[in-house]
N, C-alpha and C positions, 0 to 999 in steps of 0.2 A: 465408557463410563459416561453416565449421564448427570447433570446436576439440576438442569431445569428442562421444561418441555421443549424439545428441539423443533424449530420451525422448518417444516419441509418445502424446499424450493420446487416449484413447478418444473416438470421436465422441459417446458418450452424454453427455459433459460439455458439455452446451449451457448457454445463457442460464438463469440460476435454480438451477444444479446447484452453485454454488460456496459452500459454508456457511462458509467461512472466507477472509478476504483481508488484505492488508497495505495500509495506508492510503496515498494519495498524500501525499507530504511534500516541501515544497520543501527543495532542497539535499541531499536524502537519497535519495529513490527514483529515481536514475537508473539507467542501463543497467548499470552495473557494479555497484551494490548489488543490482539485481535478478538479475543473473548469479550474483551470490555467494549470494543466497537460494535460487536454484535448485538448488544443491548441499546445501541443508538441506531443503526441501520441494518435490516435484515438482508436488503438487495445488493448493496455495494460490493464490488468484487475486491477482495482482500488477498494481499500477498504476504509471503514469508520475508524475512531478512534475505539477503544474498548468502547462498551456501555454496562453497567450493565443491568441485567433483571429488577432490581428495578427501574432503572430510565426510561427504557423503559415502563413499566406496570403504573408507577405513575407519570412520568414526562411529560413535554411539547414535545408531538411527533413530531409536525412539526419542533420545534427548534432542538431536538435531531437527528431526522432521516431524515429531509428534504432534498431534493437534486433537482438539475436540470436535466432534462432528457439528457442533453449533457454529463453528467458524466458517464453514463452506457457504457460499463458493469460495475457494481458495486456490491461489496459485504458488507454486514453487518456484523461485527464482534461483538459477544456478549460475555459477562463474566456472569458466573452463574453456580450453580450446582443442582437447583432444576428442575427436569425433566419437571413438569408441567408448571412452569413458563417459561422455555426455549421453551416448545411446543407452549405457547401462544405468545411469541415473534417471534417465526417462522412463525406463522399466520400474525401478524403485518407486518413484513418483506416482505411477499407475498404480501399482500394486498397494500402497498405502493409501489411495483414496483421494489423491489431489485431482483437481478439475482440469489443469492445465500446467504445463511447465514453460518458463520463460527464460531464455537466455540473455545474460547481462552483457551488452555491449556499449555501456555508457558510462560505466564508473571509472573516473581519471585517476585515482589514487596512485602513488607510487608502488605500493605492496601489491596492487592488482597488476599493474603493469610488469612487476617483475615475474608474476606468474604468467604473464603475455595473454592475458584475457581482459576483459572490460572495454573501455573506449579504444584502447590502441588496436582492437580487432577491426575497427572500422576502416584502417588502411589495408585490409585483407579481405574483402568481401568474398573472393572465392572461397577462403577458409571458413568463414562463417556460414556460406552456404553448404559446404562439405558436412559442418557439425550439424546444421540444421536438418540437412538430408537424412542423416544417420539416426537423428532424434526421431524424426517422423516416421521412419522405418521400424523403429524399436517399440512404438507406442500407439495406442489408439486415442488418447488425450490429445488435444491441440498443443501445438509448439508455437511460441511467439518470441519476438525479439524486441528489447528495449535498447535504444541507441539515441545518441546525440544529432543536432544538425550536422556536425562535422568536428574535426579535430585539427588542431594547429592551422597550418596553411591549406588543409584539405577541408575547407570550409565553404565553398561555393554549393549553391542549390544543386548544380549538376554533379556534384560529388556524392551527395546524399541520395540523389535521383538513381545514381548508378549503383549505389550500395542497396538500394531497396529492390531494384530490378533484378539484380544477380540474386539476392537472398530470396526473394519471392518465388524466382524460377526453381528454386529448390523446394518449394512448397509451403514456406511461411506465408500466412495470410492476415496475421495481426501483428502491426508495429505500433509500438508506443514510442514517441518522438519526444526526447526532451528538448525544447525548442531553445537551447542555447549550444553553442560549440564548446568544446572541451581544450583546455590548453593543458597538454600532457606534461609540459615543464614550465616551471615558473608559478603556477598558481596551485593552492591547497584544494582539497575536495571541496572545503567550505566556500573559497573564493570563487570556484569553479561553479557555484551554485547561484552567485550573486553578480559576479563582475562581467562575465561577457552578456552582451544583450540579448533580451528574447527576440525571437525572429518567428512569431506565429504565422506570418504570412508565407513563409517557406513550407510550414507544415499544412496549411490550407491547399498551397499549390500541389503538394504531394498528393492529396486526396483527390483533387481536381484531375491530375494526370494518371491516377491509379484508382479509378473509382470502384474496382473489383475488389480492392484489399480493404481491410478494417484498419483505419488509421486514428490512433488514439493520441491526444495532444498532453504534453506535461511541461511543467515549469511556471513558476510565478503566479498559479491560480489559488485565489484565497477565498471563494465563496461560491454558494450555489448560483447566484445571479451570474456570475463570471461563468460558471459551467454552462449554464443555458445558452450564453452568447456563443461560446465555442462550439456548441453543438449544432449551431447553424451552418458549421463549415466542415466538421470532422464528425466521427463516428462515435467517438468517447473522449472522456476527460479524465486525467488522473491527478489527484490532489496529493501532494507530499507534506512538506512542513506544516501547512495549515491545518491538517488532520490532526497533527500530534499537539499543536499549539492550542487548538480550537476545537476539539473533537466534536463538540454538540453541534457544530455547524451541519453536520450530516443528519441532524434529527428530522430534517423536512425533504432529506434525498429520496425515501422512498415515496412519499407522495407527490413531490415536484418532479422528479426525473423518472421515476418508475410508475407513476400513475397510481399507487395504492391509496386506498381511503382510509387506512388505519390511521388513528391518532398515536403520534409518538409518546414514548415513555418521557416524563419530566427529568430533569436533572437527578432530582431525589429518587425517582423511580429506578433511573439507571444505577446508581450507587447501591440501592436495595436490591436490585437483581443480582449484584456480584456476591452478596453475602454467603451464598451457598457454595459458590465456586471458591471464595477464600478460603473457607473453612475446610473443604475437601483438601485443598494444597497445603494449607498449614498443617492439617493432620498428618501429610505425609513428609512433613519436614522443611517444605519451603517457608523462607522468610517472608513476611507480609510485604515487605517493601519491594520484593520482586514484582508484586502485582501493583501495589498502590502508586508506585513511581509512574505509572502509566495513567492513573487516574487524577493526578494533581490538577490539570487543566480543565477538568469537567466543569467547573464553576468560572471559568476565565470570563472577566468582565461583569461578573454579578455580585451583588453585595454579599459578603461572606467568604470570598474567595481567599483572601490572605489567610485567615483564620483556618480554613480548611486545609489549604496546603501546608501552613505551619505544624498542625495537629498530626496530620498523617507523616509528615516528614521527620517530626521529633518522636513519634511514636510506634512507627511502623518497623523499626529496625531491631525490636527485641525479640529474641527467641520466644516462640509461643504466642505471640501477638496475633489477634485473629480479627473477625468481622466487627467484634465489640469496639475496636479502634475507629473502625470506619463509622459505625453507629454514633460513636462519641464525636467524631468530627461533623458528622451530618447534623447533628443536633444544634450545632452552633451556626449553622447556615439557614437563613430565613426561608421558608419553604411558603412562597406565595402563590396565589393563584393566578397571578401575572407572571406568565412565562417568558421571559425576555431571551431572545436568541440574537446573541451578538455575533455578526460575522464580519471578519476583518477585512478591510480594503486599504491596501497600503499600510499605512501606520494609524489608520484611524478605525473606527467601528460603526457598523451600521446596525441599527437596533429595531428588531420588529418584535410587537408584543401581542400575545395571543392570550385570551382568557380561559383557563381550563375549566370545564364544568364540573 
């Protein structure tokens, strides 16, 4: 199904050629958020939420895995520890048109641990290697791994180095490293994103000692300037929460990171580009707030942001509400030729102002 003209990515954008990505985030990076992000950046690599192997094999595949072609390039992130099941999921991902499949070895939640996958698998690199080998043998699309610096007391650089060495020998060439350790007991998933200190230097060292691997860094990265700094030491950068809280920070990603000369859409134009998509899904029975909840931060840091969020929140929950609600909210937000790009730095903001011709 097509809502807008789909931008075709060049064939040269193959595995290993994406220096910027948006992290997989539960309850955030669903198909509607990804389509919204594609109005802001064409090039940035996008991920699904983590989907378990059991859900993929036994659930509604179209509901869980369906996507619009405009969302590509797109990676399916899976959670599991059974090599045969992961292999079958890899075949399904390829058949459905995903560009890559990623194994989650970084989530520390108790529910994930109960399933014996996620970050707890870092204690068993040989098992992860078996999973990766089966996945690679089952598909032609790239297989990657997202993991932590370490877990619990297995948090020395040497522990991570051993993990990456063993898994890479199974054929994995791309590793996304969350530059914090994870405590499997005593900290919640949210606390594990904030309390363990960031150790960027360990990720840089990993790239130095494995120059033939594609190493991506993740954790605490808030803006494009920081992305460019990290790219001096690693191959790619993944942004997580900042992408959801300040999505428009990606407006300059295609030009500054990927070298495109195209002018990005303004915030107003991004919202307008969603109208046809919204009406398509509302006509299929989807409630508007399933889409607009991802758009609330479009005007973060801008005049009119509060009224934009309030109007969408109060009016998107009604059955049959469609793009007219977004148009009404948009009409209350100043549309100035001065396009201000706020990029978060810690708890402050950096403001760059461009004049739209």
